[in-house]
C-alpha positions, 0 to 999 in steps of 0.5 A, a space after each residue: 500500500 502507498 501513501 497518496 500524494 494528497 494525504 499525510 502518512 497518518 491519513 494513509 494509515 487510517 484509510 488503509 485500516 478503515 478499509 480493512 475493517 470496513 468502517 469509516 476512518 472516524 470510527 477508528 481510535 486516535 493514532 496519536 496514542 500509538 506513535 509520535 505523529 510528527 515522526 510518522 509524517 516526517 518519515 516520508 521526507 527522509 533521504 532513502 539513501 541516508 545511512 544516518 536516518 531510519 528507513 521505517 517506523 513501526 507501531 501497533 494500531 487497532 490490532 494491526 502491526 503497521 510499518 511505514 517506510 520512507 519510500 511512502 509504502 505501508 505494510 500492515 499485518 494482523 
């Protein structure tokens, strides 16, 4: 799954989880309790070739393990 150009990483994660749960995004819990939002949204702006910067961030949200990579891809597993 990928982050769309028109959305933040936070919105993309909520969108994908809502699709998996077959519910509106508004029915999901707040993601702010699971991960630092500034770090989450910044991950897509990191240099993919930099050895000094993390290439992903992982956390649990709504029962799913979420991994967001700095190439704007998202992996979600139950």
